[in-house]
DORO-411047 format. One record per residue (C-alpha): x, y, z. Coordinates in nm, 3 decimals. Example, Ala and Ser with C-alpha at 12.3 -4.5 7.8 and 13.67 -1.06 7.14 Angstrom:
BEGIN
(atom (1.230 -0.450 0.780))
(atom (1.367 -0.106 0.714))
***
This chain:
BEGIN
(atom (18.800 -1.906 -8.474))
(atom (18.480 -1.807 -8.296))
(atom (18.482 -1.720 -7.929))
(atom (18.151 -1.749 -7.750))
(atom (18.078 -1.511 -7.466))
(atom (17.752 -1.691 -7.386))
(atom (17.782 -1.814 -7.025))
(atom (17.758 -2.186 -6.975))
(atom (17.461 -2.335 -6.795))
(atom (17.673 -2.399 -6.486))
(atom (17.802 -2.041 -6.488))
(atom (17.452 -1.908 -6.518))
(atom (17.340 -2.124 -6.230))
(atom (17.634 -2.042 -6.007))
(atom (17.764 -1.702 -6.109))
(atom (17.483 -1.493 -6.250))
(atom (17.269 -1.394 -5.960))
(atom (16.932 -1.260 -6.057))
(atom (16.906 -1.490 -6.359))
(atom (16.779 -1.842 -6.409))
(atom (16.949 -2.123 -6.599))
(atom (16.795 -2.007 -6.928))
(atom (16.934 -1.656 -6.896))
(atom (16.601 -1.499 -6.808))
(atom (16.539 -1.288 -6.500))
(atom (16.496 -1.510 -6.195))
(atom (16.145 -1.638 -6.152))
(atom (15.993 -1.581 -5.810))
(atom (15.670 -1.782 -5.818))
(atom (15.573 -2.016 -5.536))
(atom (15.309 -2.279 -5.474))
(atom (15.081 -2.003 -5.348))
(atom (15.122 -1.770 -5.646))
(atom (15.081 -2.061 -5.889))
(atom (14.767 -2.173 -5.705))
(atom (14.620 -1.824 -5.719))
(atom (14.692 -1.802 -6.093))
(atom (14.517 -2.134 -6.156))
(atom (14.216 -2.047 -5.942))
(atom (14.186 -1.710 -6.116))
(atom (14.205 -1.879 -6.456))
(atom (13.960 -2.158 -6.374))
(atom (13.682 -1.981 -6.187))
(atom (13.493 -1.784 -6.446))
(atom (13.173 -1.783 -6.645))
(atom (13.167 -2.164 -6.646))
(atom (13.046 -2.162 -6.286))
(atom (12.717 -2.003 -6.393))
(atom (12.596 -2.316 -6.574))
(atom (12.681 -2.567 -6.300))
(atom (12.343 -2.548 -6.124))
(atom (12.176 -2.641 -6.453))
(atom (12.428 -2.922 -6.506))
(atom (12.361 -3.067 -6.161))
(atom (11.987 -3.038 -6.228))
(atom (12.022 -3.261 -6.533))
(atom (12.220 -3.525 -6.345))
(atom (12.064 -3.513 -5.998))
(atom (12.197 -3.525 -5.645))
(atom (12.387 -3.851 -5.698))
(atom (12.543 -3.824 -6.043))
(atom (12.594 -3.444 -6.037))
(atom (12.849 -3.425 -5.754))
(atom (13.010 -3.756 -5.860))
(atom (13.067 -3.632 -6.216))
(atom (13.214 -3.309 -6.082))
(atom (13.454 -3.502 -5.859))
(atom (13.555 -3.729 -6.149))
(atom (13.631 -3.430 -6.371))
(atom (13.832 -3.270 -6.092))
(atom (14.035 -3.588 -6.041))
(atom (14.105 -3.629 -6.413))
(atom (14.201 -3.262 -6.439))
(atom (14.438 -3.289 -6.143))
(atom (14.594 -3.614 -6.265))
(atom (14.654 -3.503 -6.624))
(atom (14.775 -3.163 -6.503))
(atom (15.032 -3.347 -6.291))
(atom (15.143 -3.538 -6.600))
(atom (15.170 -3.210 -6.789))
(atom (15.371 -3.052 -6.506))
(atom (15.635 -3.323 -6.551))
(atom (15.673 -3.213 -6.913))
(atom (15.776 -2.854 -6.835))
(atom (16.140 -2.952 -6.871))
(atom (16.258 -3.181 -7.145))
(atom (16.491 -3.443 -7.000))
(atom (16.617 -3.382 -6.649))
(atom (16.351 -3.233 -6.415))
(atom (16.610 -2.995 -6.263))
(atom (16.840 -2.895 -6.550))
(atom (16.646 -2.994 -6.861))
(atom (16.545 -2.748 -7.132))
(atom (16.240 -2.545 -7.037))
(atom (15.922 -2.544 -7.244))
(atom (15.765 -2.202 -7.205))
(atom (15.423 -2.278 -7.351))
(atom (15.186 -2.570 -7.399))
(atom (15.253 -2.580 -7.773))
(atom (15.629 -2.566 -7.712))
(atom (15.600 -2.874 -7.492))
(atom (15.401 -3.056 -7.761))
(atom (15.666 -2.957 -8.017))
(atom (15.946 -3.077 -7.790))
(atom (15.797 -3.417 -7.709))
(atom (15.568 -3.510 -7.998))
(atom (15.667 -3.297 -8.297))
(atom (15.541 -3.345 -8.651))
(atom (15.172 -3.330 -8.732))
(atom (15.074 -3.340 -8.367))
(atom (15.217 -2.991 -8.322))
(atom (15.001 -2.860 -8.605))
(atom (14.701 -3.051 -8.472))
(atom (14.755 -2.907 -8.126))
(atom (14.783 -2.555 -8.266))
(atom (14.467 -2.599 -8.472))
(atom (14.270 -2.725 -8.171))
(atom (14.403 -2.445 -7.951))
(atom (14.312 -2.170 -8.196))
(atom (13.972 -2.321 -8.273))
(atom (13.915 -2.335 -7.899))
(atom (14.010 -1.968 -7.865))
(atom (13.773 -1.882 -8.149))
(atom (13.495 -2.071 -7.974))
(atom (13.571 -1.905 -7.642))
(atom (13.540 -1.564 -7.811))
(atom (13.191 -1.661 -7.928))
(atom (13.099 -1.796 -7.585))
(atom (13.219 -1.482 -7.411))
(atom (13.025 -1.261 -7.652))
(atom (12.708 -1.455 -7.577))
(atom (12.766 -1.454 -7.201))
(atom (12.847 -1.083 -7.186))
(atom (12.547 -0.981 -7.396))
(atom (12.313 -1.198 -7.188))
(atom (12.442 -1.030 -6.872))
(atom (12.397 -0.683 -7.019))
(atom (12.047 -0.780 -7.123))
(atom (11.982 -0.922 -6.775))
(atom (12.063 -0.586 -6.616))
(atom (11.805 -0.421 -6.839))
(atom (11.546 -0.691 -6.768))
(atom (11.616 -0.683 -6.395))
(atom (11.540 -0.313 -6.385))
(atom (11.232 -0.370 -6.601))
(atom (11.100 -0.636 -6.362))
(atom (11.169 -0.404 -6.070))
(atom (10.969 -0.124 -6.230))
(atom (10.684 -0.321 -6.391))
(atom (10.662 -0.634 -6.176))
(atom (10.775 -0.993 -6.220))
(atom (10.484 -1.082 -6.447))
(atom (10.581 -0.826 -6.707))
(atom (10.726 -1.000 -7.016))
(atom (11.012 -0.747 -7.048))
(atom (11.107 -0.887 -7.390))
(atom (11.450 -0.763 -7.491))
(atom (11.667 -0.865 -7.785))
(atom (12.025 -0.963 -7.713))
(atom (12.147 -0.842 -8.053))
(atom (12.210 -0.475 -7.963))
(atom (12.413 -0.584 -7.663))
(atom (12.620 -0.822 -7.872))
(atom (12.691 -0.536 -8.111))
(atom (12.793 -0.310 -7.820))
(atom (13.025 -0.582 -7.691))
(atom (13.164 -0.636 -8.041))
(atom (13.236 -0.267 -8.097))
(atom (13.412 -0.255 -7.759))
(atom (13.628 -0.551 -7.858))
(atom (13.717 -0.394 -8.193))
(atom (13.855 -0.093 -8.004))
(atom (14.043 -0.299 -7.745))
(atom (14.176 -0.539 -8.007))
(atom (14.373 -0.253 -8.164))
(atom (14.569 -0.197 -7.843))
(atom (14.897 -0.391 -7.880))
(atom (14.963 -0.642 -7.602))
(atom (14.640 -0.550 -7.427))
(atom (14.644 -0.894 -7.267))
(atom (14.978 -0.814 -7.099))
(atom (14.848 -0.518 -6.896))
(atom (14.951 -0.600 -6.540))
(atom (14.627 -0.506 -6.366))
(atom (14.404 -0.700 -6.605))
(atom (14.434 -1.031 -6.419))
(atom (14.364 -0.858 -6.087))
(atom (14.045 -0.705 -6.223))
(atom (13.943 -1.040 -6.373))
(atom (14.000 -1.218 -6.042))
(atom (13.800 -0.962 -5.844))
(atom (13.514 -0.966 -6.095))
(atom (13.493 -1.347 -6.122))
(atom (13.486 -1.392 -5.747))
(atom (13.232 -1.111 -5.717))
(atom (12.971 -1.264 -5.944))
(atom (13.043 -1.620 -5.834))
(atom (13.005 -1.524 -5.469))
(atom (12.685 -1.332 -5.536))
(atom (12.541 -1.631 -5.720))
(atom (12.636 -1.856 -5.430))
(atom (12.494 -1.617 -5.169))
(atom (12.166 -1.580 -5.357))
(atom (12.140 -1.958 -5.390))
(atom (12.189 -2.006 -5.017))
(atom (11.935 -1.732 -4.941))
(atom (11.685 -1.897 -5.175))
(atom (11.731 -2.234 -5.005))
(atom (11.670 -2.074 -4.666))
(atom (11.360 -1.897 -4.799))
(atom (11.230 -2.225 -4.943))
(atom (11.279 -2.394 -4.608))
(atom (11.477 -2.682 -4.758))
(atom (11.652 -2.835 -5.057))
(atom (11.480 -2.894 -5.388))
(atom (11.578 -3.150 -5.649))
(atom (11.583 -3.526 -5.681))
(atom (11.838 -3.806 -5.678))
(atom (11.822 -3.855 -6.055))
(atom (11.777 -3.498 -6.173))
(atom (11.509 -3.352 -6.393))
(atom (11.230 -3.604 -6.435))
(atom (11.089 -3.760 -6.750))
(atom (10.770 -3.571 -6.816))
(atom (10.923 -3.231 -6.763))
(atom (11.135 -3.329 -7.061))
(atom (11.119 -3.621 -7.301))
(atom (11.343 -3.922 -7.252))
(atom (11.554 -3.815 -7.550))
(atom (11.592 -3.462 -7.414))
(atom (11.691 -3.606 -7.077))
(atom (11.974 -3.798 -7.243))
(atom (12.093 -3.501 -7.451))
(atom (12.080 -3.263 -7.156))
(atom (12.268 -3.507 -6.933))
(atom (12.543 -3.538 -7.193))
(atom (12.553 -3.162 -7.237))
(atom (12.594 -3.127 -6.861))
(atom (12.920 -3.321 -6.895))
(atom (13.041 -3.057 -7.141))
(atom (12.938 -2.773 -6.909))
(atom (13.134 -2.925 -6.623))
(atom (13.434 -2.991 -6.848))
(atom (13.431 -2.626 -6.959))
(atom (13.438 -2.515 -6.596))
(atom (13.767 -2.705 -6.547))
(atom (13.942 -2.598 -6.867))
(atom (14.279 -2.443 -6.792))
(atom (14.536 -2.690 -6.928))
(atom (14.637 -2.454 -7.209))
(atom (14.789 -2.208 -6.963))
(atom (14.932 -2.452 -6.707))
(atom (15.281 -2.452 -6.861))
(atom (15.284 -2.072 -6.870))
(atom (15.190 -2.062 -6.502))
(atom (15.459 -2.318 -6.422))
(atom (15.711 -2.097 -6.601))
(atom (15.664 -1.836 -6.326))
(atom (15.786 -2.071 -6.049))
(atom (16.131 -2.003 -5.907))
(atom (16.417 -2.229 -6.007))
(atom (16.477 -2.560 -5.827))
(atom (16.526 -2.710 -5.582))
(atom (16.257 -2.831 -5.547))
(atom (16.179 -2.887 -5.913))
(atom (15.911 -2.676 -6.076))
(atom (15.713 -2.994 -6.139))
(atom (15.690 -3.076 -5.767))
(atom (15.581 -2.724 -5.681))
(atom (15.330 -2.721 -5.966))
(atom (15.176 -3.051 -5.858))
(atom (15.118 -2.911 -5.510))
(atom (14.972 -2.593 -5.659))
(atom (14.749 -2.795 -5.890))
(atom (14.620 -3.011 -5.605))
(atom (14.547 -2.709 -5.389))
(atom (14.379 -2.508 -5.664))
(atom (14.171 -2.798 -5.799))
(atom (14.059 -2.881 -5.444))
(atom (13.954 -2.521 -5.377))
(atom (13.788 -2.488 -5.717))
(atom (13.601 -2.817 -5.682))
(atom (13.471 -2.721 -5.338))
(atom (13.356 -2.385 -5.475))
(atom (13.196 -2.548 -5.780))
(atom (13.023 -2.811 -5.568))
(atom (12.879 -2.548 -5.339))
(atom (12.771 -2.319 -5.625))
(atom (12.626 -2.596 -5.841))
(atom (12.456 -2.780 -5.558))
(atom (12.319 -2.468 -5.392))
(atom (12.180 -2.351 -5.724))
(atom (12.011 -2.688 -5.772))
(atom (11.891 -2.693 -5.412))
(atom (11.737 -2.349 -5.464))
(atom (11.555 -2.418 -5.792))
(atom (11.539 -2.794 -5.836))
(atom (11.444 -2.907 -6.186))
(atom (11.382 -2.546 -6.292))
(atom (11.745 -2.440 -6.233))
(atom (11.827 -2.182 -6.503))
(atom (12.098 -2.236 -6.763))
(atom (12.275 -1.925 -6.637))
(atom (12.232 -1.878 -6.264))
(atom (12.246 -1.498 -6.274))
(atom (12.055 -1.428 -6.594))
(atom (11.785 -1.697 -6.590))
(atom (11.576 -1.497 -6.343))
(atom (11.533 -1.755 -6.081))
(atom (11.631 -1.455 -5.868))
(atom (11.451 -1.121 -5.895))
(atom (11.565 -0.948 -5.578))
(atom (11.762 -0.770 -5.462))
(atom (11.769 -0.639 -5.818))
(atom (12.065 -0.410 -5.753))
(atom (12.275 -0.706 -5.639))
(atom (12.189 -0.891 -5.959))
(atom (12.291 -0.582 -6.153))
(atom (12.627 -0.573 -5.974))
(atom (12.685 -0.942 -6.044))
(atom (12.601 -0.911 -6.413))
(atom (12.808 -0.594 -6.448))
(atom (13.100 -0.787 -6.296))
(atom (13.049 -1.061 -6.556))
(atom (13.059 -0.807 -6.839))
(atom (13.373 -0.636 -6.706))
(atom (13.542 -0.973 -6.659))
(atom (13.455 -1.095 -7.008))
(atom (13.559 -0.773 -7.182))
(atom (13.914 -0.833 -7.059))
(atom (13.901 -1.212 -7.085))
(atom (13.804 -1.190 -7.453))
(atom (14.127 -1.006 -7.527))
(atom (14.338 -1.231 -7.306))
(atom (14.221 -1.531 -7.506))
(atom (14.219 -1.369 -7.850))
(atom (14.541 -1.165 -7.851))
(atom (14.759 -1.479 -7.892))
(atom (14.547 -1.579 -8.191))
(atom (14.575 -1.228 -8.334))
(atom (14.953 -1.235 -8.291))
(atom (14.984 -1.580 -8.450))
(atom (14.796 -1.480 -8.765))
(atom (14.989 -1.153 -8.795))
(atom (15.326 -1.326 -8.762))
(atom (15.219 -1.583 -9.019))
(atom (15.108 -1.308 -9.259))
(atom (15.439 -1.125 -9.215))
(atom (15.634 -1.441 -9.293))
(atom (15.416 -1.527 -9.592))
(atom (15.407 -1.179 -9.749))
(atom (15.716 -1.000 -9.613))
(atom (15.708 -0.732 -9.885))
(atom (15.344 -0.636 -9.845))
(atom (15.309 -0.280 -9.721))
(atom (14.948 -0.347 -9.626))
(atom (15.069 -0.607 -9.377))
(atom (15.392 -0.454 -9.251))
(atom (15.356 -0.077 -9.281))
(atom (15.272 0.113 -8.964))
(atom (15.124 0.460 -8.970))
(atom (15.229 0.672 -8.675))
(atom (14.942 0.875 -8.530))
(atom (15.046 1.140 -8.281))
(atom (14.826 1.139 -7.971))
(atom (15.014 1.405 -7.777))
(atom (15.353 1.571 -7.769))
(atom (15.506 1.262 -7.607))
(atom (15.281 0.976 -7.714))
(atom (15.190 0.826 -8.048))
(atom (15.000 0.524 -8.176))
(atom (15.122 0.294 -8.453))
(atom (14.830 0.202 -8.678))
(atom (14.874 -0.112 -8.885))
(atom (14.614 -0.153 -9.158))
(atom (14.630 -0.531 -9.165))
(atom (14.588 -0.545 -8.788))
(atom (14.293 -0.307 -8.811))
(atom (14.117 -0.506 -9.084))
(atom (14.198 -0.858 -8.960))
(atom (14.118 -0.804 -8.594))
(atom (13.802 -0.611 -8.673))
(atom (13.690 -0.884 -8.913))
(atom (13.752 -1.148 -8.646))
(atom (13.542 -0.963 -8.390))
(atom (13.264 -0.904 -8.644))
(atom (13.262 -1.274 -8.734))
(atom (13.244 -1.390 -8.371))
(atom (12.970 -1.136 -8.304))
(atom (12.761 -1.247 -8.602))
(atom (12.796 -1.614 -8.506))
(atom (12.695 -1.524 -8.151))
(atom (12.385 -1.350 -8.285))
(atom (12.301 -1.658 -8.489))
(atom (12.358 -1.900 -8.199))
(atom (12.295 -1.712 -7.872))
(atom (12.263 -2.029 -7.665))
(atom (12.485 -1.998 -7.359))
(atom (12.448 -2.350 -7.224))
(atom (12.483 -2.524 -7.558))
(atom (12.791 -2.326 -7.659))
(atom (12.957 -2.372 -7.318))
(atom (12.888 -2.746 -7.333))
(atom (13.027 -2.772 -7.685))
(atom (13.341 -2.575 -7.596))
(atom (13.397 -2.792 -7.291))
(atom (13.351 -3.109 -7.492))
(atom (13.580 -3.006 -7.778))
(atom (13.861 -2.883 -7.555))
(atom (13.854 -3.139 -7.275))
(atom (13.988 -3.456 -7.436))
(atom (14.260 -3.321 -7.666))
(atom (14.400 -3.043 -7.447))
(atom (14.335 -3.171 -7.096))
(atom (14.390 -3.544 -7.152))
(atom (14.533 -3.662 -7.485))
(atom (14.836 -3.437 -7.531))
(atom (14.944 -3.447 -7.162))
(atom (14.917 -3.828 -7.162))
(atom (15.112 -3.865 -7.488))
(atom (15.383 -3.621 -7.377))
(atom (15.418 -3.795 -7.041))
(atom (15.457 -4.134 -7.211))
(atom (15.741 -3.995 -7.425))
(atom (15.898 -3.804 -7.135))
(atom (15.902 -4.101 -6.897))
(atom (15.971 -4.351 -7.175))
(atom (15.673 -4.562 -7.070))
(atom (15.703 -4.900 -7.249))
(atom (15.425 -4.976 -7.493))
(atom (15.174 -5.231 -7.362))
(atom (15.308 -5.199 -7.008))
(atom (15.049 -5.173 -6.730))
(atom (15.103 -4.798 -6.697))
(atom (15.081 -4.744 -7.073))
(atom (14.757 -4.943 -7.097))
(atom (14.605 -4.755 -6.802))
(atom (14.696 -4.418 -6.951))
(atom (14.550 -4.515 -7.288))
(atom (14.232 -4.640 -7.121))
(atom (14.198 -4.308 -6.940))
(atom (14.249 -4.121 -7.265))
(atom (13.996 -4.336 -7.451))
(atom (13.736 -4.303 -7.176))
(atom (13.772 -3.925 -7.181))
(atom (13.744 -3.927 -7.560))
(atom (13.414 -4.112 -7.535))
(atom (13.289 -3.862 -7.275))
(atom (13.396 -3.567 -7.490))
(atom (13.226 -3.706 -7.800))
(atom (12.908 -3.778 -7.604))
(atom (12.908 -3.429 -7.452))
(atom (12.964 -3.272 -7.795))
(atom (12.674 -3.471 -7.940))
(atom (12.451 -3.362 -7.652))
(atom (12.547 -2.997 -7.698))
(atom (12.494 -3.009 -8.075))
(atom (12.154 -3.168 -8.015))
(atom (12.078 -2.877 -7.782))
(atom (12.174 -2.625 -8.051))
(atom (11.957 -2.803 -8.308))
(atom (11.665 -2.809 -8.066))
(atom (11.700 -2.439 -7.985))
(atom (11.727 -2.344 -8.352))
(atom (11.382 -2.492 -8.413))
(atom (11.222 -2.211 -8.214))
(atom (11.482 -1.935 -8.246))
(atom (11.464 -1.675 -8.521))
(atom (11.804 -1.513 -8.579))
(atom (11.817 -1.134 -8.552))
(atom (11.451 -1.119 -8.449))
(atom (11.418 -1.300 -8.121))
(atom (11.370 -1.124 -7.792))
(atom (11.405 -1.275 -7.448))
***
């Protein structure tokens, strides 16, 4: 006869102070902490391309598209928040991650599909961050060059050495176990992202004041400056850029898992946090994107801080771009460490007897500290960084890559899976009004994602016609 000493759910709820119903240490998160986590996660390098996106769409469509994306993001995030607990919203089983929720509600091939999309997205983000960081490092060098030699100096600089520097840095950091769990990393990321975003906003406002008014037109960049075909592709790509700026669905469940136990339910708190954070983010994006467009009009650069619409004060540009680099060095690891861990766990399960995979070599660093070197981790993580760096050198197109990442991640992760999980969770009858409306929303977002992806790919193809890999300078 077996006797279980595992406390019942009721005992854990009533008798074990300091612990939640799942036996874990009591969560303490509130609507304010959840909001701050979301805002920190959302506001990042995506904000830098918004002025260009608004320039493609114009004063009417630009803000409207941004508002639509914000509404869809808020709505589907609310659906996803309801799926944190399976069953009862107060006592149901918790899902700790996005993929766990998909597994709980959808199961089967959809779990594998979700995992594949997530990891491909992380791979793409690594490439995007490598490009963005190298462009910012290059911008610091060019900014100083312009300051010394004048604005008319070509100051041609290749981005390749800076990508290599970034890659080498990531190889080193990738060998630090659980680097993404370092407590101060998110604080540094938040400070850096708000630093460069605020500087970009301030410079945009200053430029508008210096111009004596707003630039731009109601319909965006005019035919003549670009061909009609380019206008279409760029407009579609702008959708992808805006979608990328709102991409945070993958971590919403993890953020919700920090909220203290009900009442009220975590879902209610998370919905309030989502509304607050999306509202703040949208306001910030609208101001940044619109001020950038107002400052430069049709000539708004693809990256507000590296396109050299601004030349002075050069030291402020250097600070902003340094903040971008610092932010992306940490963000790269935050996004990639889960992928590293997944592959390493899979390898351990597949080849449990392989010493190359499992053996750890202890390297003494001091009398009290040592480092465990794993050869498979060293080779695999280094190879991953090298691959993302080489691809970045082949395709160093910030706007195109950002647009493509936004397009590929928006529909499946922000819309499709949350909608499908919500339908299962709430047992929405097939062909009911709610079911039809949800499917229409999902289909419409699929069409937008496909269109944005096509526009971004067209942008890559167009850029490749004039770009020479490993030789080009900016």
